[in-house]
VMD Tcl script that builds the backbone (N, CA, C; Angstrom):
set m [mol new atoms 243]
animate dup $m
set s [atomselect $m all]
$s set {name element resname resid chain x y z} {
  {N N MET 1 A 0.844 -1.181 0.000}
  {CA C MET 1 A 0.000 0.000 0.000}
  {C C MET 1 A 0.887 1.241 0.000}
  {N N SER 2 A 0.474 2.188 -0.769}
  {CA C SER 2 A 1.231 3.449 -0.800}
  {C C SER 2 A 0.850 4.287 0.411}
  {N N PRO 3 A 1.652 5.250 0.777}
  {CA C PRO 3 A 1.334 6.090 1.924}
  {C C PRO 3 A -0.017 6.789 1.778}
  {N N ASP 4 A -0.376 7.196 0.560}
  {CA C ASP 4 A -1.675 7.842 0.351}
  {C C ASP 4 A -2.821 6.863 0.580}
  {N N GLN 5 A -2.640 5.637 0.110}
  {CA C GLN 5 A -3.674 4.615 0.321}
  {C C GLN 5 A -3.793 4.260 1.807}
  {N N THR 6 A -2.668 4.145 2.479}
  {CA C THR 6 A -2.671 3.840 3.903}
  {C C THR 6 A -3.357 4.952 4.677}
  {N N SER 7 A -3.046 6.186 4.330}
  {CA C SER 7 A -3.663 7.327 4.985}
  {C C SER 7 A -5.171 7.349 4.739}
  {N N ALA 8 A -5.598 7.094 3.519}
  {CA C ALA 8 A -7.027 7.075 3.182}
  {C C ALA 8 A -7.726 5.932 3.914}
  {N N TRP 9 A -7.056 4.771 3.971}
  {CA C TRP 9 A -7.641 3.626 4.657}
  {C C TRP 9 A -7.793 3.917 6.154}
  {N N LEU 10 A -6.751 4.502 6.764}
  {CA C LEU 10 A -6.812 4.847 8.181}
  {C C LEU 10 A -7.893 5.891 8.452}
  {N N LEU 11 A -8.008 6.872 7.566}
  {CA C LEU 11 A -9.044 7.892 7.723}
  {C C LEU 11 A -10.438 7.269 7.622}
  {N N SER 12 A -10.619 6.363 6.668}
  {CA C SER 12 A -11.901 5.670 6.508}
  {C C SER 12 A -12.215 4.837 7.750}
  {N N ARG 13 A -11.200 4.142 8.233}
  {CA C ARG 13 A -11.376 3.309 9.425}
  {C C ARG 13 A -11.724 4.174 10.638}
  {N N LEU 14 A -11.052 5.317 10.780}
  {CA C LEU 14 A -11.315 6.232 11.879}
  {C C LEU 14 A -12.740 6.768 11.808}
  {N N GLU 15 A -13.187 7.132 10.627}
  {CA C GLU 15 A -14.564 7.631 10.455}
  {C C GLU 15 A -15.580 6.553 10.804}
  {N N THR 16 A -15.286 5.323 10.415}
  {CA C THR 16 A -16.179 4.205 10.721}
  {C C THR 16 A -16.270 4.005 12.243}
  {N N LEU 17 A -15.140 4.045 12.904}
  {CA C LEU 17 A -15.130 3.872 14.365}
  {C C LEU 17 A -15.841 5.019 15.053}
  {N N GLU 18 A -15.629 6.243 14.600}
  {CA C GLU 18 A -16.316 7.390 15.189}
  {C C GLU 18 A -17.827 7.269 15.001}
  {N N SER 19 A -18.234 6.798 13.852}
  {CA C SER 19 A -19.657 6.613 13.576}
  {C C SER 19 A -20.250 5.558 14.515}
  {N N ARG 20 A -19.531 4.467 14.701}
  {CA C ARG 20 A -20.011 3.413 15.589}
  {C C ARG 20 A -20.097 3.908 17.025}
  {N N ILE 21 A -19.104 4.685 17.458}
  {CA C ILE 21 A -19.112 5.224 18.818}
  {C C ILE 21 A -20.293 6.177 18.998}
  {N N ALA 22 A -20.548 7.022 18.013}
  {CA C ALA 22 A -21.678 7.951 18.101}
  {C C ALA 22 A -22.989 7.183 18.199}
  {N N HIS 23 A -23.124 6.117 17.401}
  {CA C HIS 23 A -24.327 5.288 17.435}
  {C C HIS 23 A -24.484 4.633 18.810}
  {N N GLN 24 A -23.398 4.108 19.352}
  {CA C GLN 24 A -23.451 3.463 20.666}
  {C C GLN 24 A -23.777 4.476 21.761}
  {N N GLU 25 A -23.236 5.679 21.661}
  {CA C GLU 25 A -23.556 6.717 22.646}
  {C C GLU 25 A -25.037 7.078 22.590}
  {N N HIS 26 A -25.577 7.140 21.377}
  {CA C HIS 26 A -27.011 7.423 21.229}
  {C C HIS 26 A -27.835 6.339 21.912}
  {N N TRP 27 A -27.510 5.067 21.659}
  {CA C TRP 27 A -28.268 3.974 22.272}
  {C C TRP 27 A -28.073 3.933 23.780}
  {N N LEU 28 A -26.896 4.281 24.246}
  {CA C LEU 28 A -26.645 4.329 25.681}
  {C C LEU 28 A -27.523 5.404 26.330}
  {N N ASP 29 A -27.618 6.558 25.690}
  {CA C ASP 29 A -28.494 7.625 26.207}
  {C C ASP 29 A -29.955 7.171 26.204}
  {N N THR 30 A -30.362 6.501 25.131}
  {CA C THR 30 A -31.738 6.004 25.032}
  {C C THR 30 A -32.036 4.984 26.130}
  {N N LEU 31 A -31.114 4.064 26.339}
  {CA C LEU 31 A -31.301 3.054 27.386}
  {C C LEU 31 A -31.300 3.694 28.775}
  {N N ASP 32 A -30.460 4.696 28.979}
  {CA C ASP 32 A -30.422 5.397 30.261}
  {C C ASP 32 A -31.764 6.067 30.541}
  {N N GLU 33 A -32.346 6.684 29.526}
  {CA C GLU 33 A -33.660 7.312 29.687}
  {C C GLU 33 A -34.729 6.267 30.006}
  {N N ALA 34 A -34.651 5.121 29.328}
  {CA C ALA 34 A -35.638 4.059 29.562}
  {C C ALA 34 A -35.520 3.523 30.989}
  {N N VAL 35 A -34.306 3.323 31.457}
  {CA C VAL 35 A -34.108 2.815 32.818}
  {C C VAL 35 A -34.611 3.836 33.839}
  {N N ALA 36 A -34.336 5.119 33.600}
  {CA C ALA 36 A -34.810 6.155 34.518}
  {C C ALA 36 A -36.333 6.191 34.553}
  {N N ALA 37 A -36.979 6.059 33.392}
  {CA C ALA 37 A -38.445 6.055 33.339}
  {C C ALA 37 A -39.000 4.827 34.056}
  {N N GLN 38 A -38.371 3.677 33.882}
  {CA C GLN 38 A -38.840 2.466 34.555}
  {C C GLN 38 A -38.647 2.568 36.058}
  {N N GLU 39 A -37.561 3.172 36.492}
  {CA C GLU 39 A -37.338 3.347 37.927}
  {C C GLU 39 A -38.408 4.261 38.524}
  {N N LYS 40 A -38.749 5.316 37.798}
  {CA C LYS 40 A -39.795 6.231 38.266}
  {C C LYS 40 A -41.138 5.506 38.346}
  {N N ARG 41 A -41.441 4.718 37.318}
  {CA C ARG 41 A -42.707 3.959 37.313}
  {C C ARG 41 A -42.730 2.914 38.430}
  {N N LEU 42 A -41.619 2.248 38.646}
  {CA C LEU 42 A -41.538 1.245 39.708}
  {C C LEU 42 A -41.769 1.888 41.075}
  {N N THR 43 A -41.169 3.039 41.295}
  {CA C THR 43 A -41.370 3.753 42.556}
  {C C THR 43 A -42.841 4.108 42.740}
  {N N HIS 44 A -43.467 4.571 41.671}
  {CA C HIS 44 A -44.894 4.920 41.718}
  {C C HIS 44 A -45.741 3.686 42.018}
  {N N LEU 45 A -45.457 2.580 41.355}
  {CA C LEU 45 A -46.220 1.351 41.577}
  {C C LEU 45 A -46.009 0.802 42.990}
  {N N GLU 46 A -44.798 0.947 43.517}
  {CA C GLU 46 A -44.551 0.505 44.891}
  {C C GLU 46 A -45.367 1.346 45.873}
  {N N ARG 47 A -45.479 2.642 45.607}
  {CA C ARG 47 A -46.299 3.504 46.468}
  {C C ARG 47 A -47.768 3.087 46.397}
  {N N ILE 48 A -48.261 2.833 45.196}
  {CA C ILE 48 A -49.651 2.390 45.027}
  {C C ILE 48 A -49.865 1.066 45.745}
  {N N ASN 49 A -48.925 0.148 45.611}
  {CA C ASN 49 A -49.028 -1.151 46.270}
  {C C ASN 49 A -49.101 -0.983 47.786}
  {N N SER 50 A -48.286 -0.111 48.313}
  {CA C SER 50 A -48.291 0.128 49.761}
  {C C SER 50 A -49.640 0.688 50.219}
  {N N VAL 51 A -50.167 1.631 49.469}
  {CA C VAL 51 A -51.473 2.219 49.816}
  {C C VAL 51 A -52.568 1.158 49.741}
  {N N MET 52 A -52.548 0.355 48.703}
  {CA C MET 52 A -53.571 -0.681 48.542}
  {C C MET 52 A -53.480 -1.729 49.656}
  {N N GLN 53 A -52.267 -2.097 50.050}
  {CA C GLN 53 A -52.116 -3.045 51.155}
  {C C GLN 53 A -52.682 -2.463 52.447}
  {N N GLN 54 A -52.430 -1.190 52.686}
  {CA C GLN 54 A -52.955 -0.555 53.896}
  {C C GLN 54 A -54.484 -0.514 53.857}
  {N N LYS 55 A -55.048 -0.188 52.697}
  {CA C LYS 55 A -56.507 -0.161 52.572}
  {C C LYS 55 A -57.091 -1.552 52.810}
  {N N LEU 56 A -56.440 -2.563 52.287}
  {CA C LEU 56 A -56.913 -3.935 52.485}
  {C C LEU 56 A -56.861 -4.309 53.969}
  {N N ARG 57 A -55.764 -3.950 54.655}
  {CA C ARG 57 A -55.681 -4.223 56.089}
  {C C ARG 57 A -56.772 -3.478 56.854}
  {N N ASP 58 A -57.020 -2.227 56.466}
  {CA C ASP 58 A -58.075 -1.444 57.123}
  {C C ASP 58 A -59.446 -2.084 56.924}
  {N N GLN 59 A -59.715 -2.561 55.706}
  {CA C GLN 59 A -61.002 -3.199 55.430}
  {C C GLN 59 A -61.135 -4.508 56.190}
  {N N GLN 60 A -60.068 -5.269 56.268}
  {CA C GLN 60 A -60.114 -6.517 57.025}
  {C C GLN 60 A -60.368 -6.243 58.509}
  {N N GLN 61 A -59.712 -5.209 59.018}
  {CA C GLN 61 A -59.920 -4.853 60.423}
  {C C GLN 61 A -61.346 -4.371 60.646}
  {N N ALA 62 A -61.889 -3.596 59.704}
  {CA C ALA 62 A -63.264 -3.120 59.825}
  {C C ALA 62 A -64.234 -4.294 59.814}
  {N N LEU 63 A -63.984 -5.291 58.985}
  {CA C LEU 63 A -64.836 -6.482 58.969}
  {C C LEU 63 A -64.749 -7.237 60.291}
  {N N LEU 64 A -63.556 -7.334 60.839}
  {CA C LEU 64 A -63.408 -8.010 62.129}
  {C C LEU 64 A -64.124 -7.240 63.228}
  {N N ASP 65 A -64.025 -5.906 63.174}
  {CA C ASP 65 A -64.699 -5.088 64.186}
  {C C ASP 65 A -66.213 -5.251 64.101}
  {N N VAL 66 A -66.756 -5.320 62.881}
  {CA C VAL 66 A -68.204 -5.502 62.696}
  {C C VAL 66 A -68.602 -6.883 63.198}
  {N N ASP 67 A -67.804 -7.888 62.896}
  {CA C ASP 67 A -68.113 -9.252 63.351}
  {C C ASP 67 A -68.102 -9.334 64.879}
  {N N MET 68 A -67.203 -8.646 65.514}
  {CA C MET 68 A -67.106 -8.700 66.962}
  {C C MET 68 A -68.212 -7.882 67.635}
  {N N ALA 69 A -68.655 -6.825 66.974}
  {CA C ALA 69 A -69.654 -5.942 67.576}
  {C C ALA 69 A -71.058 -6.525 67.498}
  {N N SER 70 A -71.382 -7.161 66.431}
  {CA C SER 70 A -72.741 -7.696 66.292}
  {C C SER 70 A -72.743 -9.187 66.632}
  {N N PRO 71 A -73.757 -9.613 67.360}
  {CA C PRO 71 A -73.818 -11.033 67.726}
  {C C PRO 71 A -74.112 -11.889 66.491}
  {N N ARG 72 A -73.474 -13.007 66.451}
  {CA C ARG 72 A -73.722 -13.941 65.359}
  {C C ARG 72 A -74.900 -14.833 65.736}
  {N N PRO 73 A -75.668 -15.279 64.761}
  {CA C PRO 73 A -76.838 -16.117 65.061}
  {C C PRO 73 A -76.479 -17.368 65.876}
  {N N GLU 74 A -75.359 -17.963 65.633}
  {CA C GLU 74 A -75.001 -19.177 66.378}
  {C C GLU 74 A -74.602 -18.870 67.822}
  {N N ASP 75 A -74.315 -17.600 68.127}
  {CA C ASP 75 A -73.971 -17.219 69.499}
  {C C ASP 75 A -75.203 -16.861 70.339}
  {N N GLU 76 A -76.336 -16.636 69.714}
  {CA C GLU 76 A -77.535 -16.235 70.439}
  {C C GLU 76 A -78.181 -17.454 71.117}
  {N N VAL 77 A -78.697 -17.210 72.288}
  {CA C VAL 77 A -79.379 -18.256 73.044}
  {C C VAL 77 A -80.830 -18.270 72.590}
  {N N PRO 78 A -81.358 -19.444 72.268}
  {CA C PRO 78 A -82.764 -19.506 71.865}
  {C C PRO 78 A -83.658 -19.037 72.994}
  {N N PRO 79 A -84.852 -18.519 72.709}
  {CA C PRO 79 A -85.740 -17.953 73.736}
  {C C PRO 79 A -86.210 -18.991 74.762}
  {N N HIS 80 A -86.223 -20.254 74.453}
  {CA C HIS 80 A -86.730 -21.237 75.392}
  {C C HIS 80 A -85.700 -21.649 76.453}
  {N N TYR 81 A -84.504 -21.091 76.457}
  {CA C TYR 81 A -83.517 -21.433 77.492}
  {C C TYR 81 A -83.599 -20.519 78.634}
}
mol reanalyze $m
mol bondsrecalc $m
mol representation Tube
mol addrep $m
């Protein structure tokens, strides 16, 4: 290879590598944005899950309180006793 051909080949190779690096940087930025969005969504869903669990516990406790407050038919003494 002549020096001009070697120089042209190296320049072409350098441009190809720079292009690949730019493409990879773009995808890295895109993936970083996607991960950040998923982390934000996960945090939001965890908050919703926590609220829903608390509401479920509150409803279960309210049902237990109602069951304890009102007499159940099997606990009542028949009138003839």
